C-alpha positions in Angstrom: -2.7 63.9 32.0 -2.1 65.0 35.8 -1.8 68.7 36.3 1.7 68.1 37.8 4.5 65.7 36.9 4.6 63.2 40.0 8.2 62.8 41.8 9.8 60.2 39.9 13.5 60.8 40.6 14.9 59.5 43.8 17.7 61.8 44.3 18.5 65.7 43.7 21.3 67.2 41.4 22.2 70.2 43.7 25.5 68.8 45.0 28.4 68.5 42.8 30.7 65.4 42.0 32.1 65.7 45.7 29.3 66.0 47.9 29.7 69.8 48.0 27.1 72.2 47.0 26.8 73.9 43.8 28.4 77.6 43.2 25.3 78.0 41.0 22.5 75.8 40.1 20.3 76.2 37.0 16.7 74.2 36.6 14.4 74.0 34.0 12.9 70.1 34.4 10.4 71.2 37.0 9.8 75.0 38.2 12.5 77.0 36.6 14.9 78.9 38.7 18.3 79.4 39.8 20.0 78.5 43.2 23.1 80.3 44.4 24.6 77.7 46.8 21.3 75.8 47.5 19.0 78.9 48.0 16.7 80.7 45.2 18.0 83.6 43.3 14.6 86.0 42.7 14.3 87.0 39.2 11.9 88.9 37.7 9.4 87.0 35.5 11.4 88.3 31.7 14.8 88.1 32.8 14.1 84.0 33.9 12.1 83.5 30.7 15.1 84.5 28.7 17.3 82.6 30.8 15.1 80.0 30.1 15.5 80.2 26.5 18.9 80.7 26.5 19.6 77.4 29.0 17.6 75.1 26.7 19.4 76.0 23.2 22.4 74.3 22.1 25.5 76.4 22.8 23.1 79.0 24.8 23.4 81.4 22.0 19.7 82.6 20.9 18.7 85.4 18.3 16.8 88.7 19.2 14.3 87.1 16.7 14.0 84.1 18.5 14.4 85.4 22.3 10.6 87.7 21.0 8.5 84.8 19.7 9.1 83.2 23.5 8.9 86.4 25.5 6.7 88.9 23.3 4.9 86.6 20.9 2.6 89.6 20.0 5.4 91.3 18.7 6.0 91.1 14.8 9.7 92.7 15.2 12.5 92.2 18.1 12.9 95.2 20.1 16.6 95.3 20.5 16.3 97.8 23.6 13.9 95.9 25.2 15.9 93.0 25.0 19.3 94.8 26.1 17.3 96.1 29.0 16.2 92.6 30.3 19.5 91.3 29.0 21.0 93.8 31.7 18.6 92.9 34.5 19.5 89.0 34.1 23.4 89.7 34.4 22.5 91.8 37.5 21.1 89.1 39.3 23.0 86.4 37.9 26.5 87.9 37.5 28.5 84.3 37.1 27.1 83.6 33.8 29.7 84.7 31.6 27.3 86.9 28.8 27.7 88.4 25.6 25.0 90.6 24.1 25.9 90.4 20.3 24.3 92.4 17.4 21.0 90.4 16.7 21.3 87.9 19.1 22.2 87.0 23.0 24.9 84.6 24.7 25.9 83.3 27.8 28.3 80.7 29.0 27.5 78.1 32.1 29.1 74.8 33.0 27.2 72.3 31.9 27.1 70.3 34.8 24.8 73.4 36.7 22.1 72.6 34.4 19.8 69.9 35.4 18.4 69.3 31.8 21.8 68.8 30.4 22.9 66.4 33.4 19.9 64.7 32.4 21.0 63.9 29.1 24.1 63.2 30.0 22.6 60.4 32.1 20.6 59.0 29.0 23.7 58.9 26.7 25.4 57.4 29.2 22.5 54.7 29.4 22.3 53.9 26.2 26.2 53.6 25.8 26.4 50.8 28.1 25.5 47.2 27.7 25.4 46.3 31.5 22.2 46.0 32.8 22.8 47.2 36.4 24.8 50.3 35.1 22.0 51.3 32.6 19.4 51.0 35.4 21.7 53.2 37.6 22.0 56.1 34.8 18.5 55.8 34.1 17.4 56.3 37.5 20.0 59.3 37.8 18.7 60.9 35.0 15.1 60.8 36.4 16.2 61.7 39.7 16.8 65.3 38.1 13.0 65.5 37.6 11.2 67.6 40.6 8.0 68.3 38.5 6.7 69.3 35.4 9.8 71.2 32.4 8.9 74.5 32.3 6.6 74.6 35.0 4.5 77.9 34.9 6.1 79.4 32.0 3.4 81.4 29.5 3.2 80.8 25.7 3.1 78.6 23.3 6.4 78.6 22.5 7.2 77.2 26.3 4.2 74.9 26.1 5.5 73.1 22.8 9.0 72.9 24.9 7.3 71.4 27.9 5.4 68.9 25.4 8.6 67.8 23.9 10.3 67.5 27.3 7.3 65.4 29.0 7.4 63.0 26.2 11.3 62.5 26.8 10.6 61.9 30.6 7.6 59.4 29.4 10.2 57.3 27.1 13.0 57.7 30.0 10.5 56.4 32.6 9.4 53.3 30.4 13.1 52.7 29.9 13.9 53.0 33.7 11.0 51.0 34.5 12.1 47.9 32.1 15.6 48.2 33.2 14.5 47.8 37.0 12.6 45.2 35.8 15.1 43.3 34.0 17.7 43.7 37.2 14.2 41.8 39.3 13.9 45.1 41.4 10.3 45.2 41.1 9.0 46.3 43.9 10.8 49.9 42.7 9.9 49.2 39.2 6.2 49.4 40.4 6.1 51.9 42.5 7.8 54.1 39.6 5.6 52.9 36.8 2.4 53.4 39.3 3.4 56.9 39.6 4.0 57.1 36.3 0.7 56.1 35.4 -1.1 59.2 37.2 0.4 61.4 35.1 0.1 59.5 32.2 -3.1 57.3 32.4 -3.7 56.4 28.9 0.0 55.1 28.4 -0.6 51.2 27.3 3.0 50.9 27.8 3.3 52.0 31.2 0.3 49.8 31.7 2.2 46.8 29.7 4.9 47.5 32.6 2.7 47.7 35.3 1.4 44.4 34.9 5.0 42.7 34.3 6.0 44.0 37.5 2.6 43.0 39.3 3.3 39.5 37.4 6.9 39.6 38.5 5.9 40.3 42.2 3.2 37.3 42.1 0.6 39.7 42.8 -1.6 38.3 39.4 -5.1 38.6 41.3 -4.3 42.6 40.7 -3.8 42.5 37.1 -7.5 41.7 36.0 -9.1 44.8 38.2 -6.0 47.0 37.1 -6.8 46.3 33.3 -10.7 46.2 33.6 -10.4 50.1 35.0 -8.1 51.0 32.3 -10.7 49.8 29.9 -13.7 51.3 31.5 -11.8 54.4 31.3 -10.5 54.5 27.8 -12.5 52.0 26.1 -9.6 50.0 24.3 -9.0 46.1 24.6 -6.0 45.2 26.5 -6.2 41.2 26.6 -2.6 41.2 24.9 -1.0 42.5 27.9 -2.2 39.6 30.0 0.1 37.4 27.6 3.4 36.1 28.9 6.4 37.7 27.0 9.8 36.1 27.5 11.2 39.2 25.7 10.5 41.0 28.9 12.3 38.5 31.0 9.0 36.3 31.8 9.3 32.5 31.8 7.0 30.9 29.2 7.7 28.5 26.2 7.5 30.9 23.5 7.2 27.6 20.9 4.8 29.0 18.4 1.6 27.8 17.9 1.8 24.3 15.3 5.5 23.9 15.5 6.8 20.7 17.0 6.5 20.1 20.7 9.3 20.5 22.8 10.7 18.4 26.0 9.1 21.0 28.2 5.6 21.2 26.9 3.6 22.6 30.1 1.0 20.5 31.3 -1.6 22.1 33.9 -3.4 20.9 36.4 -6.2 23.1 37.3 -9.2 21.3 39.0 -10.4 22.1 41.9 -10.8 19.9 44.9 -14.4 18.1 44.7 -16.5 15.9 46.8 -15.6 12.2 46.8 -18.9 10.9 46.4 -21.6 11.8 43.5 -25.1 11.0 45.0 -27.3 10.1 41.5 -26.4 11.7 38.3 -24.7 7.9 37.3 -26.6 8.3 34.3 -25.5 12.1 33.1 -22.0 11.1 34.2 -21.9 8.3 32.0 -23.3 10.0 29.1 -20.6 13.0 29.6 -18.0 10.7 29.8 -19.0 9.0 26.3 -18.9 12.3 24.8 -15.8 13.4 25.9 -14.1 10.7 25.0 -15.3 11.1 21.4 -17.8 8.3 21.2 -20.8 9.6 20.4 -21.5 10.0 16.9 -22.8 13.1 15.4 -21.3 15.2 18.0 -18.0 17.2 19.2 -16.1 16.3 22.4 -18.0 19.4 24.2 -20.6 18.9 26.6 -22.7 21.4 28.6 -24.4 20.9 31.8 -27.2 22.8 32.3 -29.8 23.0 35.3 -31.4 25.5 37.9 -29.2 27.3 40.7 -28.3 24.9 43.4 -28.9 21.6 41.0 -24.9 20.7 41.5 -23.6 21.2 37.9 -20.2 22.1 38.5 -20.1 19.3 41.4 -20.9 17.0 38.2 -18.5 18.7 36.0 -15.0 18.5 38.2 -15.9 15.0 39.7 -16.5 13.8 36.2 -13.5 15.5 34.7 -11.4 13.8 37.6 -12.2 10.5 36.7 -11.3 11.6 32.6 -8.1 13.4 33.4 -6.1 10.2 32.6 -7.3 10.5 29.1 -5.8 13.9 28.5 -2.0 13.9 29.2 -1.4 17.4 28.0 -3.3 19.0 31.2 -6.9 20.0 32.4 -7.4 23.8 32.5 -9.9 25.1 34.6 -12.1 28.5 34.8 -15.0 30.0 37.1 -16.7 32.1 34.3 -18.2 34.1 37.0 -21.5 34.2 34.5 -23.8 34.3 37.6 -21.8 35.7 40.6 -21.9 38.9 42.8 -18.4 39.6 40.8 -18.4 40.8 36.9 -18.2 38.1 34.7 -14.6 37.3 33.4 -14.3 38.1 30.1 -13.6 35.1 27.2 -10.4 37.5 26.3 -8.6 37.3 29.4 -9.3 33.4 29.9 -7.9 32.9 26.6 -4.8 34.9 27.4 -4.4 32.9 30.6 -5.1 29.7 29.0 -2.5 30.6 25.9 0.3 30.9 29.3 -0.8 28.0 31.1 0.2 26.1 27.8 3.1 27.9 27.3 2.1 29.3 24.2 3.2 32.8 22.6 0.5 34.1 19.9 2.7 35.1 16.9 0.2 38.2 16.5 -1.0 39.2 20.0 -4.4 40.7 18.5 -7.9 39.0 19.7 -8.1 36.7 16.6 -4.4 35.9 16.7 -4.9 34.7 20.2 -8.0 32.5 19.3 -5.6 30.9 16.5 -3.0 30.1 18.5 -5.1 28.6 21.2 -7.1 26.5 18.9 -3.6 25.4 17.0 -1.9 24.3 20.4 -5.6 22.8 21.3 -5.4 21.1 17.7 -2.1 18.7 18.6 -2.6 18.4 22.2 -5.4 16.2 24.4 -6.6 18.9 27.2 -9.6 18.8 29.1 -11.5 22.0 29.4 -13.8 22.8 32.1 -15.5 26.0 31.6 -17.4 26.8 34.7 -20.5 29.1 35.3 -20.8 30.6 31.6 -23.6 33.3 31.3 -24.3 32.3 27.8 -23.0 31.3 24.5 -21.0 33.9 23.4 -19.1 33.5 26.9 -17.4 30.1 26.3 -17.4 30.0 22.2 -13.6 31.1 21.7 -12.5 29.2 24.8 -13.9 25.9 22.4 -11.4 23.3 21.5 -11.8 22.7 17.3 -11.4 19.2 16.2 -8.9 16.9 17.6 -8.4 15.1 20.6 -9.2 17.9 23.4 -12.3 18.4 24.9 -14.8 20.5 27.3 -17.2 20.4 29.7 -19.2 23.6 30.2 -21.5 24.5 33.2 -24.4 27.1 33.0 -28.0 27.9 34.5 -28.7 29.0 31.0 -29.3 26.9 28.2 -27.2 27.0 25.5 -28.9 25.9 22.6 -26.3 27.8 20.4 -23.6 25.5 21.7 -25.5 22.4 20.4 -26.4 23.9 16.7 -22.8 25.6 16.1 -20.4 23.4 17.9 -22.7 20.2 17.8 -22.2 20.0 21.9 -24.3 18.0 23.8 -26.7 19.3 26.4 -27.1 17.7 29.6 -29.7 18.9 32.1 -29.9 17.8 35.4 -32.9 17.5 37.7 -32.9 17.9 41.3 -32.3 14.4 43.3 -35.5 12.2 44.0 -36.5 11.4 47.4 -33.7 8.2 47.6 -31.0 10.2 46.2 -31.8 13.1 48.8 -31.7 10.8 51.7 -28.1 9.1 50.5 -26.9 13.0 49.8 -28.0 14.0 53.6 -26.3 10.4 54.9 -23.1 11.2 52.6 -22.7 14.8 54.3 -24.0 14.0 57.6 -22.5 10.1 58.6 -24.1 7.2 59.7 -24.3 8.6 63.8 -25.9 12.1 63.0 -28.0 10.8 60.3 -29.5 8.6 63.3 -29.8 12.0 65.3 -31.7 13.7 62.5 -34.2 10.6 61.5 -37.2 12.3 62.8 -36.8 15.1 60.5 -35.0 13.9 57.4 -38.5 14.0 55.7 -39.5 17.5 56.7 -35.7 18.2 55.5 -36.1 16.5 51.8 -39.5 17.8 51.1 -38.7 21.4 52.3 -35.3 21.1 50.2 -37.0 19.8 47.2 -34.1 17.7 46.1 -31.9 20.8 45.9 -28.4 19.4 46.0 -27.1 22.7 47.6 -30.2 23.2 50.2 -29.4 19.5 51.4 -25.8 20.1 51.4 -26.1 23.6 53.3 -29.0 22.0 55.7 -26.4 18.8 56.4 -23.5 21.3 57.0 -25.6 23.3 60.0 -26.8 19.9 61.3 -22.9 18.7 61.3 -21.7 21.8 63.2 -24.1 22.0 65.9 -25.0 20.1 69.2 -27.9 17.6 68.9 -30.3 19.3 70.8 -30.3 21.9 67.8 -31.5 19.6 65.0 -35.2 20.9 65.8 -34.7 24.2 65.4 -32.7 24.0 62.1 -35.6 21.8 60.8 -38.7 24.4 62.4 -36.8 27.5 60.6 -36.7 25.0 57.1 -40.3 24.2 57.8 -41.5 27.8 58.4 -41.5 29.7 54.9 -41.1 33.2 56.5 -37.3 31.8 57.5 -36.3 28.9 55.3 -34.3 31.1 52.9 -32.6 32.4 55.7 -31.9 29.0 57.1 -30.1 28.1 53.8 -27.4 30.2 54.3 -23.8 29.3 55.1 -22.9 32.9 54.7 -21.3 32.9 51.1 -22.3 33.6 47.5 -21.9 30.0 46.6 -23.2 28.1 49.9 -26.2 30.3 50.4 -29.3 29.3 48.4 -30.6 33.3 48.3 -27.5 34.5 47.0 -27.3 31.9 44.3 -30.8 32.6 43.0 -30.1 36.6 43.7 -26.9 35.9 41.6 -29.5 34.7 38.7 -32.1 37.2 39.0 -29.6 40.2 38.7 -28.8 38.7 35.1 -32.7 38.8 33.9 -33.9 41.3 31.3 -36.9 43.6 33.2 -39.8 41.4 31.0 -38.0 37.9 32.6 -37.7 39.2 36.1 -41.4 40.9 36.2 -43.0 37.8 35.1 -41.1 35.8 37.4 -42.4 37.5 40.7 -46.1 37.0 39.0 -45.8 33.5 38.0 -44.8 33.2 41.8 -47.9 34.6 43.4 -50.2 32.6 41.2 -51.7 30.2 43.2 -49.9 27.2 41.3 -48.4 24.5 41.7 -49.0 24.6 38.1 -49.6 27.3 35.9 -50.8 27.0 31.8 -50.1 28.3 29.0 -53.5 30.1 28.2 -52.9 31.7 32.1 -49.5 33.3 31.7 -50.8 35.1 28.6 -53.7 36.1 30.5 -51.2 38.1 32.6 -50.9 40.4 30.4 -52.9 39.9 27.5 -52.6 43.2 25.4 -48.6 42.2 25.2 -48.7 38.4 25.1 -45.7 38.5 22.5 -43.5 40.2 25.1 -45.0 37.8 27.9 -44.5 34.9 25.8 -40.8 36.1 25.1 -40.7 36.1 29.1 -41.6 33.1 29.7 -38.9 31.3 27.2 -36.2 33.4 28.7 -37.6 31.9 32.1 -37.1 28.3 30.9 -34.0 28.9 29.2 -32.8 30.0 32.7 -34.4 26.9 34.5 -36.3 29.0 36.6 -39.2 27.5 35.0 -40.0 24.0 34.3 -42.3 22.7 31.7 -43.3 19.2 33.8 -46.0 18.7 31.1 -46.6 20.2 27.8 -47.8 23.7 28.1 -47.9 23.8 31.7 -45.3 25.3 34.0 -44.0 25.3 37.4 -41.8 26.8 39.9 -39.5 24.8 42.4 -40.5 25.6 45.6 -37.4 27.6 46.7 -37.5 29.5 43.2 -41.0 30.5 44.5 -40.4 31.6 47.7 -37.6 33.7 46.5 -39.7 35.5 43.7 -42.6 35.7 46.2 -40.2 38.1 48.3 -39.4 40.2 45.1 -43.2 40.3 44.3 -43.2 41.3 48.4 -40.9 44.5 47.1 -43.4 45.6 44.3 -46.0 47.9 45.1 -49.0 46.4 46.7 -51.5 47.6 44.1 -49.9 46.2 41.5 -49.8 42.7 43.2 -53.7 43.0 44.1 -53.9 43.8 40.6 -51.9 40.4 39.4 -53.9 38.4 42.1 -57.1 39.5 40.7 -56.4 39.2 37.3 -55.3 35.4 37.8 -58.4 34.3 39.9 -60.8 36.0 37.8 -58.6 34.0 34.7 -59.4 30.6 36.6 -62.8 31.8 37.7 -64.3 32.5 34.3 -62.7 29.4 32.8 -63.9 27.2 35.6 -67.3 28.9 35.1 -67.1 28.1 31.1 -66.5 24.3 31.8 -68.8 24.0 34.4 -71.6 25.5 32.6 -70.8 22.7 30.1 -70.9 19.9 32.8 -74.5 21.7 34.8 -76.2 24.0 32.0 -78.7 24.5 34.9 -76.8 26.4 37.3 -76.5 29.8 37.5 -74.2 32.0 39.5 -73.5 35.5 39.4 -70.2 35.8 37.3 -69.7 38.6 34.7 -68.4 38.0 31.4 -64.4 38.3 31.4 -63.0 41.8 30.8 -60.2 40.8 28.9 -57.9 37.6 28.1 -59.5 34.2 26.1 -61.3 31.7 27.8 -61.5 28.1 27.2 -64.6 26.8 25.4 -65.1 23.1 25.7 -67.0 21.5 22.8 -68.2 18.7 25.2 -68.6 17.5 29.1 -65.3 15.1 28.5 -63.2 18.5 27.6 -64.6 20.0 30.1 -63.8 17.5 32.5 -60.4 16.9 31.3 -60.0 20.8 31.8 -61.0 20.6 35.8 -58.4 17.5 35.7 -55.6 19.4 34.5 -56.3 22.5 36.7 -57.9 20.8 39.7 -54.6 21.4 41.9 -54.3 24.9 41.0 -57.8 25.5 41.5 -57.6 24.1 44.9 -54.7 26.6 45.6 -56.7 29.6 44.4 -59.4 28.7 46.8 -57.0 28.9 49.5 -55.6 32.0 48.3 -59.0 34.0 48.0 -60.1 32.9 51.6 -56.3 33.4 52.6 -56.2 37.3 51.0 -59.7 37.5 52.3 -61.3 37.6 48.9 -64.9 36.7 49.6 -66.0 36.8 45.8 -63.6 34.5 44.6 -63.7 32.3 48.2 -67.4 31.1 47.2 -67.9 31.6 43.3 -64.7 29.2 42.8 -65.7 26.5 44.9 -69.3 26.5 43.3 -67.8 26.4 39.7 -65.8 23.3 40.9 -68.3 21.3 42.7 -69.6 19.2 39.9 -66.4 18.2 39.1 -65.6 17.1 42.5 -69.2 15.3 42.3 -68.2 13.4 39.3 -64.8 12.5 40.4 -65.9 11.4 43.7 -63.9 14.2 45.6 -67.0 14.9 48.1 -64.5 15.3 50.9 -62.8 18.2 49.0 -66.1 19.8 48.3 -67.2 19.9 51.8 -64.4 21.5 53.3 -64.5 24.4 50.6 -68.2 24.4 50.3 -68.3 25.2 54.1 -66.0 27.8 54.2 -67.5 29.3 50.6 -70.6 29.4 52.7 -69.0 32.0 55.1 -68.1 34.1 52.6 -71.1 34.0 50.7 -72.8 35.2 54.0 -70.5 38.2 53.7 -70.5 39.1 50.2 -73.4 37.3 48.1 -77.6 37.4 48.0 -79.8 35.1 50.4 -80.5 32.9 46.9 -76.4 32.2 46.2 -76.1 31.2 50.2 -79.1 28.9 49.6 -77.7 27.6 46.7 -74.5 26.7 48.5 -76.3 24.8 51.3 -78.0 22.5 48.1 -74.3 22.3 46.9 -73.5 20.8 50.7 -76.7 18.8 50.9 -75.7 17.2 47.4 -72.1 16.8 49.0 -73.6 15.1 52.5 -75.8 13.0 50.4 -72.8 11.5 48.0 -70.8 10.8 51.7 -73.9 9.0 52.8 -74.8 11.7 55.5 -78.7 11.8 54.2 -79.8 13.6 57.8 -77.2 16.3 57.0 -77.9 16.6 53.5 -81.6 17.0 54.3 -80.8 20.0 57.1 -79.0 21.6 54.6 -81.9 21.4 52.1 -84.3 22.6 54.6 -82.2 25.7 55.3 -81.9 26.5 52.1 -85.5 26.7 50.9 -86.4 28.7 54.4 -83.6 31.1 53.1 -84.9 31.4 49.4 -88.4 31.7 51.1 -87.5 34.5 53.4 -86.0 36.3 50.6 -89.0 35.9 48.2 -86.7 33.5 45.6 -89.5 31.4 44.6 -86.9 29.7 42.0 -84.4 29.3 44.5 -87.0 27.9 46.9 -87.9 25.5 43.7 -84.4 24.1 43.2 -84.1 23.8 47.1 -87.4 21.7 47.4 -87.1 19.7 43.9 -83.1 18.3 45.9 -85.3 18.1 49.0 -87.4 15.6 46.8 -85.0 13.2 45.7 -83.5 13.4 49.3 -87.0 12.3 50.6 -87.6 9.5 48.0 -84.5 8.1 48.7 -85.0 8.4 52.6 -88.4 5.9 51.9 -90.7 9.1 52.2 -92.1 8.9 48.9 -95.7 11.0 49.9 -92.9 13.9 51.1 -91.1 13.6 48.3 -93.9 13.9 46.0 -95.7 16.8 48.0 -91.6 18.8 47.2 -91.5 17.6 43.6 -94.8 19.2 42.9 -94.2 22.1 44.6 -91.2 22.8 42.7 -92.9 21.7 39.3 -95.3 24.2 39.7 -93.0 27.1 40.1 -91.0 25.5 37.2 -93.7 25.5 35.1 -95.1 29.4 35.8 -91.6 30.4 35.1 -91.5 28.4 32.0 -87.9 26.7 33.0 -87.5 23.5 31.1 -84.6 21.6 32.8 -86.4 22.8 36.3 -89.8 21.3 34.7 -88.0 18.1 33.4 -86.0 17.5 36.5 -89.3 17.8 38.6 -91.3 15.5 36.1 -88.7 12.8 36.4 -88.5 12.9 40.1 -92.5 12.7 40.1 -91.7 9.4 38.0 -89.6 8.0 40.6 -91.9 8.1 43.1 -94.3 6.3 41.2 -91.7 3.8 40.5 -91.2 3.6 44.3 -94.9 3.4 44.8 -95.3 0.3 42.3 -97.5 2.7 40.2 -95.2 2.0 37.0 -97.2 2.8 33.9 -97.7 6.4 35.8 -94.2 6.3 36.6 -93.2 5.8 32.9 -95.6 8.5 31.5 -94.0 11.1 33.9 -90.3 10.0 32.6 -91.6 10.4 29.0 -93.1 13.8 29.6 -89.5 14.7 31.0 -87.7 13.7 28.5 -89.8 15.4 25.9 -89.4 18.6 28.1 -85.7 17.9 28.1 -85.2 17.1 24.3 -83.2 19.8 22.5 -81.8 21.5 25.9 -77.7 21.4 27.2 -79.2 19.3 30.1 -77.2 16.2 29.1 -76.7 14.9 32.7 -80.8 15.5 33.2 -81.6 13.5 29.8 -79.3 10.6 31.3 -81.1 11.0 34.7 -84.8 10.5 32.6 -83.4 7.6 30.6 -81.8 6.0 33.6 -85.3 6.0 35.8 -86.9 4.5 32.8 -84.7 1.4 32.4 -85.6 1.3 36.3 -89.1 1.4 35.6 -89.4 -0.8 32.5 -87.0 -3.4 34.3 -89.8 -3.4 37.4 -92.4 -4.1 34.5 -90.1 -6.9 33.2 -89.7 -5.1 29.9 -85.8 -6.0 29.8 -85.3 -5.1 26.0 -86.5 -1.8 26.7 -84.9 -2.0 30.1 -81.6 -2.4 27.9 -81.9 0.2 25.4 -83.0 3.1 28.0 -79.6 1.9 30.4 -77.3 1.5 26.9 -78.7 4.9 26.0 -77.9 6.3 29.8 -74.8 4.9 30.0 -73.7 6.6 26.7 -74.5 10.3 27.9 -72.6 9.6 31.2 -69.9 8.7 29.2 -69.8 11.7 26.9 -70.1 13.7 30.1 -67.2 11.6 31.4 -69.0 11.2 34.8 -67.5 8.1 35.7 -69.2 7.3 39.0 -72.8 7.5 37.1 -71.8 5.8 34.5 -70.3 2.5 36.6 -74.0 2.7 38.3 -75.8 2.7 34.8 -73.5 -0.1 33.8 -74.5 -2.2 36.8 -77.9 -1.7 35.9 -77.4 -2.6 32.2 -75.4 -5.9 33.2 -78.7 -6.8 35.2 -81.4 -5.9 32.4 -78.9 -8.2 29.9 -78.6 -10.8 32.1 -82.3 -11.0 32.7 -82.5 -10.6 28.8 -80.6 -13.9 28.5 -77.6 -11.8 27.1 -75.2 -13.1 29.9 -71.5 -12.5 27.9 -72.9 -8.5 27.3 -73.7 -8.6 31.0 -70.4 -9.5 32.2 -68.9 -7.2 29.7 -70.9 -4.4 31.3 -69.6 -5.2 34.7 -65.9 -5.7 33.3 -66.5 -1.9 32.3 -68.4 -0.9 35.8 -65.5 -2.4 37.9 -62.4 -0.5 35.9 -64.6 2.8 36.1 -64.6 2.2 40.1 -61.0 1.1 39.8 -60.1 4.6 38.5 -62.6 6.3 41.0 -59.9 5.1 43.3 -62.3 2.3 44.7 -60.2 -0.6 46.5 -63.2 -2.9 47.4 -64.3 -3.6 43.6 -66.9 -6.1 44.7 -68.2 -4.7 48.0 -68.6 -1.2 45.6 -70.6 -3.3 43.3 -72.9 -4.9 46.0 -73.3 -1.5 47.4 -74.4 0.1 44.3 -77.1 -2.4 43.6 -78.6 -2.5 47.5 -78.9 1.5 47.2 -80.5 1.7 43.8 
């Protein structure tokens, strides 16, 4: 309650009926006082209090006992002498009153019209007595005009406090009656002013609040009702939903036919769909499905559809456009509401929308409780064919009470969240819309721009489609910007779109529903903290996809929480799952989330990046060791998280194939962030896979940068190893001269550093290259130097490789028996090791030697064994080469059908490797080997 009563009257009572000043005026409805011809009479406190008690008492006759309770509440018994003295002071100050001091009591006689309280009561009785609405309104206004503040203001004591409370209650009731009367007289402005003033004094009065709502509705100011009720609910924690219901008893125009009663002739048929684009690009399959469900043509489903999709995907456009098509099937009306589930404003409550829909349908619940409203609403929909479009719901609970039950009515719901609960409980059909494809994106641009502008923008269309990522909202915004600017500005608009630093700014037309950033912001603001944190962490991941294991590794100590956050982001359509257990972000979502990451502490971001790169490095290293057990890299054991452990080379190759785009992005990230350790180690773990899948150009680019990073951050032996990998890459690309230069650099680096093992590895690789270049003597020199070091260090893998190299040199020199002996020794050395690739190469070399010796059956056996080992390694290029040699051996062994089969398998492998000229490739391999 406010400190003092507001001025709720409109005129005073100082004047008598003929407009003259009253001789004496007594006031208790406000500050207590006496006026003589309009001027205040000075009275001491006790005589004033005595006068007040006498004025308030019917007949103005009060016992000494009562006077004592009011004036001297601490006294147990009346003091007649003190009372007489006080009464004498009163008589001296106000001689106009007829006074009698009887034994044990006091009495005064005054003109009733001189007392504001009696005038107030008189007007009130007059209002009760008349049936004329206007006369009642005037009487009530006259009564309230007597009030000048809080009754008995400033009079102390419990007795006066009780009287004051009674009078304030009377005033509140009279104020309610007066506002009702003014509304009945259609004087809504006066009623609104009066009720707003009264609510300042009685803010918790629900009756006054209801009258405030009614006044606003009568003035057609419905937009002010919801904020008013929201503030009241927040302040007093009480529901006001029932106040939104229209009420004919209070003079509002509404069909009060009880829910379920026979339809009347004037049934309300609202048509509330907002304007929609006349064209709908794409979405034809989704639209057909929605139509079938809404029309009740899908068995086992209700007539409820939920359209989901990422922010900006065009859910509302699809819902409204489809509803426009279907509206003719719903003769009893179409109801539309933006629930603001994801908006800058507070979401609409379903109870308020329920009240609005009841009003729109002309239905008044028999019981205006929330349960009564739901019952009336569903009963009304049950015997009507109404289409509801419930747009922008935040969750299942936001719409559940608004959905129709069985019958001819239907509902289309849109939400950025997957509403599986509606599918489970209400039998709804879930329709998820994806981004537009390239052709649909171009069609949308053409539809928005027109042919002329589309022609002007033609050089930039590909860039627009690429950087909008098929998102209809982004495409629409760009089209609007192009359409409203002169043609010369198109290049600048598209340039801003292409730059990551300005892309989101370029996709903003200044309103929340025409701004990609604001659409994402309203979604992000509704995320729980774990989901918001995981979103920015996923955004700094190099991408373009991330595995389930990598997500769990972000917070390995709390994988349950991380898993729950991931599921939440998927339900919010912020994270996609394009293939099983691999996740991705739309480019615009990723860009926005990276902005969120930029607001985090730099050390926190750096720790996340380090953890992600470490995870990729350790997993790539684990797989690479399965492919090449002989490679040694300075990679420590993982500090936390689970590392993949492929059971064979095929599994390792499969892991690399799935992660390859992410790994290449991680290499770029490491390079861009100046993380030299990752910048050289990650490419080194990938090179075996790249060689085996014919990705030599990728390897060349990455290894050149890796060498620069290693020169800054690694040991000379590591730099020498990169030179060896570069040599192998140049060899694969056919540039043996550059390969030789890289290997000589590797030898020189290792010998300068005194690293004999590294030098031996480089010499072995140089021997292979020299043999291929037709220099067997120089090659043998390198192989023997390497063999001596490997034998001295007890390195079996190196020893086996060097022996095989010497066997191939002997083959080239025509010394087949010696060559076969070296190869057999190599095979024995490698037996029982993990070097499957080394054993396959030895078998392949033995097959070549036996073919040269015309031992065709033995050659077939050796080549077949080599093929099997290469296949187990998923080493397609080497398998193809071995198959070609096997085909030749089979042909020489008079097994032509098997030979053709081997060649056909080789052709398929080369095709899988991206080779277009299969016949030419087969001939090149024959000539080369």
